[in-house]
Every structure is written in structure tokens, then in C-alpha cells.
N, C-alpha and C positions, 0 to 999 in steps of 0.2 A: 550498642548494639548497632553491628551496621546489615543492612539488607538489601537485597538484589530481586529488582521487580522483573519479569519478563513478561511475555503475554506472545498467543501468536504465532508460534515459533511453525506451525504448520507443518511438521513433519510428515512426511510422504507426497506432499505435493509436488507436483511439476510444471513450476511457468514455464508459460510459454511454449507452452503445447502446440509441436508441429514445426518448432523452429530447430536448426542443427544443434543450438548451444540448450536444448531443452534440459537434457540430461544431467549435463554439466550444472544447471539451475540446481533440481534436485538434491543434489549431492549437495551445494552449496548451502542449503540449510540446516544437514547435518554438521557441515563444517563450523556453520558458526555458533547453532548449540553448542560443539564441541568448546570454541571460546569461550563462550560464555562459563562453562564449567569452569577453565583453567584459569580466567579471570576471578572467579569466587575463589580460589585455593590462594591467588598472588594477594588478592586484594582484603582477603582476611574477614571475607563475608560470612556473618552467623545464621543468616535467615534468605534461603532465593525461595520466593515466592512466583508461582506461573498460574497467571492466571486465565486461563483458560485455552484450548486450542492448540494446546502441545502439539495437538498431531492433527494431520488434514482431514481425517476419515477412521473409522475403530481400526485403530493399530492391532496390528497380528503379535506373536510372542514373540518373533524374532526381533520385529522395533520394539517392545517391551524391554528384552533382554539388553539390546544396544543401550538405550535410555537407563536403564536399572546399572549398567559397570558403569558408565560415568557417572554415575550420581554417588557410585561408591569410590569414585575417587576425590570424591571431597571431603578433604582433612579436618574440619570441624564444621561445616555447613548443613543444618537443617534444612530441607525439601517441606516446602506445603505446597500442593498444587488441587485447581481444579477441575472439573470436564467442560469445558464449552460445548457450544451448538453443532460444530464439527463432529468432534470426536465424543460426542456425547453419550452415556452409559444406556445399551442395549440390552435386553436381559441375555443376549447370549455374548455379551463385551469382557474378549480379554483381559480389561482392566480388570474387574472386580475379583478374580481369583487370584490374580497375580503375587506372587510372593516378593515385596517390596524389600527391597536392605531398610535395617532400622532406623534409617537417620530422614526416610521417607515417609510423609503424612498425609494421607488423600483425603480430603472433603468430598466423598463420591452419596453423604447422601441429598435425597431432592428435596430435604427439608434443613434450613440453616442450623449449624454445628458451629460449635467452639472448641477450640483445643488448646491446652493453656499450657504455654512454655515459661518454667518457673526459672530454669539457669539465664535466661533474656529476658523474665520478668514483663514479657509478651504473651497477649490472646489474643489470637485469627479467628474471625470468623467467617462462613462461607459454606456454600452449598454446590453442589452438579448440576445440569444439564441431564435430563433421561428423557428428553425426546428436542429433534429439532428445534421448533422453534415455542416460545414462552411468550404470552404477549401481557401476561397479568406483570402487575409492577411490586413483584415481590420485595425486592430490596427497600422500598417504603417503609414497609414495616420493621424490619431489623433495626433494635437499639442495644448499644453496646451497655454491659452490667458496669455499673458505675466503685471502679477501685483504683488501683493505686498502679497499675501495671498500662506498659503500650498496648492500644485496642487499634487491631486492622481489620480490615474488612478486606475480604478478595472477591472479587466481582468480574461478571461479564455481561456484558450487555450496554443498552442505551439509546436503541432504537426501538420502532413502534413492534415486530417480531421478535425482539431477544430482550427479554427485562426493561421496558424503560422504567424510567427512575425520574423523580423530581429534586434536581438539586438543590432546594434551600432543605428538604427532608432530610435529605443524606447529610446535607452539613451540620446540621440539631442532632444527629443520631448518637453522639458522643465516641465518634473514635477518634484517633490519632493519626490515621493514613487509611484511604482506600486506592488499594489498586486494582484496579481498572484494565480489563481485555477486553476484543472486540474491536473495535476500531483501531484500522492500520496505522492509523499517521499518530505520529504522539502528538501528545497536546496537555495541555493544564485544563483540568474542571474547576476542580476550585483551589485557590492557590494555595500552599505551601499544605495542603490538601486528601485534593485526589487527582489522580494523573491518569491517563492511557500511556503502556509505555510503550504502544503501537506493535506492528507486526517487525519480530527480529531482522527480518530480511524481506524486503518488498515479494509480493506474490503475484499482481497486474500488475498492468500500464497504468491502473489508476494510484497505484500506493508510491507518488511521487515523494521525491526529497528525501531525509536520513533517515536510519531507522537502526535501533539499538535496545539500548536497556536503560534504567532508572536506579540509580546508587540513592539508597537515602541512609545517612549517619542521625541516630536519635542521641541528644544526651538531653536528662532532665524533661521528658516527655516531650520534647520537640524537634522534630525534624528536618535535616538542611537538604535537599534534594539536587541532584543531576543526573545528566542524561549523557549517556558515553557510549556513542555512534560503532556497531562494528560492521554491518552490514558489507557485503561484497562489493557490490554493485549498486545502483541507482537505475529507477525508469525518469529517464527526463526528457521533456517536452523543447521541440527546436523551433524557432519558425526563421524560415530562410528566405531573401528578400528577393525574388527575381527583378532583373529589368532588361528595357529592349535591345540593351547591348550584350548581352548573355547569351550564351553558345549552350547545345548540350553538352559539353565537357568542363565549361567553366561553370555553372550550376551544379556539377558534380566533385569539383574543387571546391564550390562555397560549403556544402555538405559535408566532405572530409575535413577540411579545415575547422568547423564547428565543434565535427567529434575529437580533433585530437586536443584542440583547446579545452574544451570540456569534460573529456575523460572517454579511453578508447573501450574500456573495463566499462562504462555504462552502457544502458540498455535505452535505443533512441525513436519516438515518435517524431516525425517531422511534418512539420507544416511548409507548402510552397506558396508563398504571397507574390504580390504585384502585377506589372503589366510587363509581358511578354512580347517580343518579335511576334507577329499573327503566325507567320509560317515553321517558329518553332514547335518541332515534337518532342517533350521532354521525356526522357526516357527512363520510365520509374524503376525498373527491373536494373537495370545498370546501375544508377543511384543506392539500389537496395544491398550494391558490395561494399557499400563505404564503410559500413563496421555492422555491430546487432542492431539491426534497423526494424520493428515491428510492423510500420506502417509511414508509407509518404501519402500524405494527403494533398492533391495538388491543386491548390486555392486561387492559382493565377487566372489573370485575366488577356483577352490580345489587346494589342496598344494600338488601337483605331483611330489618325487623325481623320475626325469626322468631318470639319468642313474641307479637307483635302480630296476626299474619296468623294463626298456631295458634288464639287468642278468636276472632278476627272471623268464620272460615271454621268451627270447632269443629262436627264432625259432616255437613260438605260435602264435595265430592272433594277441594279443595285442603286443606282441614285433614285427613283421612286421607291425602294424600301428604305431607305435615310429619309427621305422626304415623309412619310409615312406616321416616323414618329414626333413630329412638329421639330422645334429648334432644337429640342434636346428630349430624353426618354425621361417618363412620369414615375419616378419612382423604382426598385430596385426590380422588379419583375419585367418591367418594360426596358430596363438597361441590359438585364439578361437576354431579352430574348433578341434585341436590334446586336446584340455581340454574335452571339451564337447562330444568328441569320447571316450575319457579315461572313464569318469565319465559313459555312455552307455553302455561299454563293464565291465568296472570293477564292477559296482553298478546298475546291470537292475531292481534291486527293486525300485530306485530311482525315475526311469523311469513309471515307472507303479501306482505309488500315484499319 
């Protein structure tokens, strides 16, 4: 038996809202989901597990029809899904009354239920969110029935507000695989037993690294797991070092080169560090044109040569200001105060801009 485990697809989300490419990102979530369905056919997947938050919010009828059509193109795959905290089942939810294809099984009860698939010799346990936050450790009380079926727990949560769980309790609950959702970074919770598939596509700038789905191959109740990356782009953090010799345009070129080398398709948060020439005014607006950049954080400091300034301005306001700090600033706060003060005194034109 082969299964595909996905989670946190967040269809309907609009990552990077307010940026020029935001609408494109929303479409990419749908396209990645469609590619998963294609992959399920190509890889002859028997079971597609969706561990919550298929949608970013309550789905409307059109969105459900689109998803249901994609499910209908599966040639041999049975789909089992639960609702997570984002797409939790409200009384008015279009989820509940929707006429799903016959290959789709929804575990939409607020209590744990079990579906048995004799053709796959597999049982799936799970339940859905009926409110946005559940602080009770509901998974800790679920125990698999002892039989010769391969037993899967479909679960969504893992933090204080979203069904916290105890790893040791899960490990001893009798499941052969635990398909987890809610945490967007793919990660192993219990080796060869419990995994977060992670978000199919990164949703915000904190979702760094690769994203995709998990493939499981089951033989004699033993499972072999592998991760498949499918995301269109990643969120990347890039640090650019600025030196005294840099100019506005040399810094721009450093940013452009870093983006080209890592991949122009990715979305970036840039941090500028190092010591710059004191008169240099970095042009953040210009640098934002270098690619898909969400934010540029300027942590550079002016490269003041204190001994030279002491000699040049001895007995003057600037010299007296430097002397007031002693031989050197005591700690980070004094160091910042000295730098900010020197910038204001030496380059008042920068303060007026």
C-alpha cells in the first residue's frame, strides 16, 4: 500500500498580501495542490491523507467543486481528510452538506471516528475541528484497536491552543503511522511513526525551507517514508555584508547577485550588516527593486575611527562628546548612543532627509 500525506494546503490564502505578486501566490497554492493530484496518479498512490487546513478559511461552494473535481480525476486513490483550525466546521459550513465523490471520506465528527478500508487492509482514525482553538489534549486518549490492519491516525495540532499532545503517549497508542498537520515546517516527531508533512507551499515569511508532501510505502506493517518537494518558491533570509568601501550601487549589486545565485523565483527578507562609510545613505527603495523582496532590514553602523576624530576635534563639541564616553563605550547601549550622536553632529544633512 502506498500513501501520500499532505497538510496545510491553505487554498484561498493570499500570501504576501499588498505586494505585486500576491495574486500570483494565491494561484500557486491551487497549482501545487493540482500537481499533488497528478503525482498521486503517476505514483499509483492508494491513499491520500489530508491532515487539516486544506482551506485557509471556510470554503465556498465553488472552491469545494474545484477540489472535488480534482479528486474525481484520481484513478485509484481513496482520499481521507479532516478539517483543521483554519477550515473548522461551523454550523453553516458548506463542507458538511457537500456531495463528495465516492472516493472521498471526510472524518468530520468532533469525536474520533474510524474508517476501515478492507481493500487496503488499513484503518484511519481522526476527527475534525468544530472551533478554531482546542486546548484539550484530545489525541492522548485515542488508542488503536489491536488487529492485523495497518493503522493510521490523522491529526492536526501540537501547540497549546491547538490540541497539544504528548509524544510518548502517541508512541504507545498502537498506530503504525501518525499523519500530522498544523506545523508548516516538515519535520519528524517520532522516527518512522509520526511526521508533520508541513505546508504544501510556504504561506508566510516564517515558512522558510523546502515544502511538499510525504510518500509512505507499507510492506508487512512496516512503513518507508520519503519527502517530495513540490513548492513553487521558498521564503529565504539573506544577509548582505556592507563595508566602508561600498557605495549605494555596489550594495545594490551585492543584493542582486545574492538573489540571482540563490534563485530569482524565491521571496526574500534581506538584512544588511557591517560597517558602512558614515556619509553613505543606503537606498532601501532602490534595493527593493532587485527581486521579490518583502523587507530589507538595515543593521549597518557607521565606521567611525574614534582616535582620528579625537585628535581632529580635540577641545571642540565633537571631541568633548567622544571624551564623555571614556576610552571606549561601556556596552551596546553606550556604543549606539555614541554612533547616533556622532552621525547627528558630523552629518546633520542626513538627519534632515
